[in-house]
C-alpha positions as CSV (number, residue, x, y, z in Angstrom):
1,M,30.6,1.7,0.5
2,H,30.2,-2.1,1.1
3,F,30.0,-1.7,4.7
4,L,26.9,0.5,4.8
5,Y,25.3,-1.3,1.0
6,S,25.7,-4.2,3.3
7,Y,24.3,-3.0,6.7
8,I,21.0,-1.8,4.9
9,C,20.7,-4.6,3.2
10,S,20.6,-6.9,6.5
11,Y,18.9,-4.1,7.9
12,L,15.9,-5.1,5.4
13,I,16.0,-8.3,5.8
14,I,14.8,-8.0,9.3
15,E,12.6,-5.5,8.3
16,S,11.5,-7.7,5.7
17,Q,10.7,-10.8,7.9
18,M,8.9,-8.9,10.7
19,Q,6.6,-7.9,7.9
20,V,5.7,-11.5,6.7
21,A,5.6,-12.8,10.6
22,L,3.2,-10.0,11.2
23,L,1.0,-10.0,8.0
24,S,0.6,-13.6,7.8
25,R,-0.9,-13.7,11.0
26,I,-3.5,-11.2,10.3
27,H,-7.0,-11.9,9.1
28,H,-9.6,-9.6,8.0
29,R,-12.7,-10.0,5.6
30,N,-11.8,-6.4,4.4
31,L,-7.8,-7.5,4.2
32,V,-6.1,-8.6,1.5
33,P,-4.6,-12.2,2.4
34,L,-1.1,-12.2,1.8
35,I,-0.3,-15.4,-0.6
36,G,3.6,-15.2,-0.2
37,Y,6.9,-13.5,-0.8
38,C,10.1,-13.2,-2.4
39,E,13.5,-12.2,-1.0
40,E,16.5,-11.8,-3.6
41,E,19.6,-10.7,-2.4
42,C,18.0,-6.9,-1.5
43,Q,15.0,-7.3,-2.8
44,H,12.1,-7.6,-1.3
45,I,8.6,-8.3,-3.1
46,L,5.1,-9.0,-0.9
47,V,2.8,-11.2,-2.7
48,Y,-1.1,-10.2,-1.9
49,E,-4.1,-11.9,-3.5
50,Y,-4.9,-10.1,-6.9
51,M,-7.9,-6.9,-6.5
52,H,-10.3,-7.3,-9.8
53,N,-12.3,-4.7,-8.2
54,G,-9.3,-2.6,-7.9
55,T,-7.1,-1.6,-5.1
56,L,-8.5,1.5,-2.3
57,R,-6.3,4.0,-4.0
58,D,-7.9,3.4,-7.1
59,H,-11.3,3.7,-5.4
60,I,-10.5,7.0,-3.4
61,H,-8.0,8.9,-5.9
62,G,-11.0,7.8,-8.8
63,L,-13.6,9.2,-6.3
64,L,-11.3,12.2,-5.8
65,T,-10.8,13.2,-9.3
66,N,-14.3,13.2,-10.7
67,L,-16.0,15.4,-7.0
68,A,-13.1,17.8,-7.6
69,T,-14.2,18.3,-11.1
70,S,-17.7,18.5,-10.4
71,Y,-19.2,21.6,-10.2
72,A,-21.5,20.5,-7.6
73,F,-18.6,19.4,-5.6
74,I,-16.5,22.8,-6.4
75,Y,-20.3,24.7,-5.5
76,L,-20.1,22.9,-1.9
77,I,-16.6,23.3,-0.7
78,V,-17.2,27.4,-1.4
79,N,-20.1,27.5,0.5
80,F,-18.7,25.1,3.2
81,V,-15.9,28.1,3.2
82,S,-17.5,31.1,2.9
């Protein structure tokens, strides 16, 4: 069991290092910059710049939640499907 844990940990370290190497080279105005990372034993954390307007996930799920509960949106879906 210890061998398996050690193998998985080694794999995760290599995978994490590859992600950091790739993400540190990517710079685009629509992407949040990578500030740094932390490796401690078998745990790895990527640190990104704070997004004061919320994440893309927040915006998409918020939009979908608002649209899904809207009667106008339900009406559009029913008409589109039928």
